N, C-alpha and C positions, 0 to 999 in steps of 0.2 A: 787624561784620565778623568774621569765621569764625577759629577758634583759630590753625588752620595757618598763616592768613597773618600772626595776631599772632605767632606764633611765630616766623615767618622773616623780619618786618621787628624784632624784638627780637635776633635771631642774626646781621643786618648793622648793628645799632647798633653791635654790644659789639663786633662781629670790626673797625669803622672804628677804635674803641678802643685796637685792638691786642689784646686778647682770645684767647683759644680758647674757643669757644663748644661745648658740646655739648647739644640738645638732645634728651633721650628721660627717659623717664619714671626717675628716681634716688630709690631707698629710703633712708631717714634716720630711724631708729627706726620711730615708729609711724604715719610718716607719707610720703606722696612727692611732690617737687618735678616740677616740668616740666623741668628743666634747670641748668646752672651753664655760669659764665663765668671764667675762671682767666687771671690773669696770669703771669707768665713769672719773677716772683716768690714764686711761692707762693700769693697772695691768692684768694679765690674768692668769687663771689659766688651766691646761690643764683636758679634764676629760675621765678616763676608767672607763668602766662600767665591772666587770666582776661578773659573778655568778659561784655558786660553783661548777662547771663540766668544769670549768676555769682554766690555771694554772696563781695564782700568780704572779709568778716569771718571767712569761710572760709577763704581763700585769704592771709589775714596771721597766722590761726594755722598752716600748715600752717608756714609760714618760720620763727614762731618755735619750731616742735616740733622744725623740721629745726636750728636754731641751735643749740636747747639739748642735740638731740643729740650734733650735733659737740662743742659744750662741753665735754657730761658724757665722751666718748670722750678729747678730750684730756688732761684732768683724769686720769683712770684712767689713760693714757699716763704721764703727767710721774708721777702719784705709784706706779706699777710698777715707773719705772728710778730712783727713789728710793730707794726699798725695798730694791730690787738691789744698788743698790750701798750701802747700810748691811748687809746681808747679808756683802759683798764682804770 
């Protein structure tokens, strides 16, 4: 199966569940993911499409690095907010 077809199927699946889906390269930290599915309440799911010729371990590593990048940004954002509140 082609990567294009897989992305189309994944997009249709998440849209049928009520997610807004963006399939395009999204850079997070040192890695890129294939897209994201977002819920109306703000929850997001990273999408990484792999064909039979791709390395599964690499895809899992990309998703883990994307999660770590978002987690660090969230932590730093919360820490910055708390420091600003202490200064005031």
